[in-house]
C-alpha positions in Angstrom: -0.2 0.4 0.0 2.5 2.4 0.9 4.3 1.7 -2.7 0.9 3.0 -4.1 0.4 6.2 -2.0 4.1 7.0 -3.2 3.6 6.4 -6.4 0.7 8.3 -7.1 2.7 11.3 -4.3 5.4 11.1 -6.9 3.3 10.9 -9.9 0.9 14.0 -8.9 4.5 16.0 -8.3 6.0 15.1 -11.4 3.0 16.6 -12.9 2.8 19.5 -11.5 6.8 20.6 -11.9 7.1 19.4 -15.5 6.3 21.3 -17.4 5.2 19.3 -20.4 3.5 21.0 -23.4 1.4 18.9 -25.9 -0.6 19.6 -29.2 -4.3 20.5 -27.7 -4.7 18.6 -31.3 -4.2 15.7 -28.9 -6.3 16.4 -26.0 -9.0 13.8 -27.2 -6.4 11.2 -27.2 -4.8 12.1 -24.0 -8.4 12.4 -22.0 -9.2 9.3 -23.5 -5.9 7.6 -22.3 -5.9 8.7 -19.2 -9.8 7.5 -19.0 -8.7 3.8 -20.2 -5.9 3.9 -17.4 -8.2 4.8 -15.0 -11.2 2.0 -15.6 -8.4 -0.5 -15.8 -7.1 0.4 -12.5 -10.5 0.4 -10.6 -11.2 -2.9 -12.5 -7.5 -4.5 -10.7 -8.6 -2.5 -7.5 -11.8 -4.7 -8.0 -10.3 -8.2 -8.6 -8.0 -8.0 -5.8 -10.5 -7.5 -3.8 -12.4 -10.4 -5.2 -9.4 -12.8 -5.2 -9.3 -12.7 -9.6 -6.5 -10.4 -10.0 -4.4 -11.9 -13.0 -1.4 -9.7 -14.9 -2.1 -10.8 -18.0 -6.1 -10.2 -18.2 -5.0 -6.5 -16.6 -2.6 -6.2 -19.7 -5.0 -7.6 -22.3 -7.9 -5.2 -20.5 -5.6 -2.3 -20.7 -4.2 -2.8 -24.2 -8.0 -3.3 -25.2 -9.8 -0.4 -23.5 -6.7 2.1 -24.8 -7.2 0.9 -29.1 -11.1 0.8 -28.2 -11.0 3.9 -26.9 -8.4 5.7 -29.5 -10.2 4.1 -31.8 -13.6 6.3 -31.2 -10.9 9.3 -30.9 -9.7 8.9 -34.1 -12.9 7.9 -36.3 -15.2 10.9 -34.8 -12.0 13.1 -35.8 -12.1 11.8 -39.4 -16.2 12.1 -39.6 -16.2 15.4 -37.3 -18.7 13.8 -35.0 -18.0 13.0 -31.2 -17.8 10.1 -31.0 -15.7 9.0 -28.6 -18.0 10.6 -25.9 -19.4 6.9 -26.2 -16.1 6.0 -24.6 -15.6 8.7 -22.6 -19.1 7.4 -21.0 -19.0 4.0 -21.2 -15.1 4.6 -19.7 -17.2 6.6 -16.7 -20.0 3.8 -16.1 -17.1 1.2 -15.9 -15.0 3.4 -13.4 -18.8 4.1 -11.6 -19.8 0.4 -11.3 -16.2 -0.8 -9.8 -16.0 2.2 -7.3 -19.4 0.7 -6.6 -18.7 -2.5 -6.0 -15.6 -1.5 -4.5 -17.8 0.3 -1.5 -19.9 -2.6 -1.4 -17.5 -5.2 -0.8 -16.2 -2.8 1.5 -19.4 -2.5 4.0 -20.1 -5.7 3.6 -16.2 -6.6 4.7 -16.7 -4.2 7.4 -20.6 -5.6 8.0 -19.6 -9.5 8.4 -16.4 -8.3 11.0 -18.3 -6.7 13.0 -20.9 -9.2 13.3 -18.2 -11.9 14.1 -16.5 -9.6 16.7 -19.9 -9.1 18.5 -20.4 -13.2 18.7 
């Protein structure tokens, strides 16, 4: 857990202190990539809690999410339509579902521990 916290803190500090400038034309692709990574991270957290986490499956899901999101972004740019919003909604929904599942899992675990201590 300490490695995760240290990585998040170092990532935030690096992002705030590095002067990275990117072309605004890539904003859609960058946002889709960030959402795909966040979706995979929340999915990995939930799978870890359930005991179903495998590295191979997580990597395949990450690559699939990235390819799907970036493909929709590219097709949308070519057609002049905001098709990438479908990927934004899908990733956002998956993040919400995984976060909700994590909360439900933690609540059930808390209730179970509470009833075990009273008995």
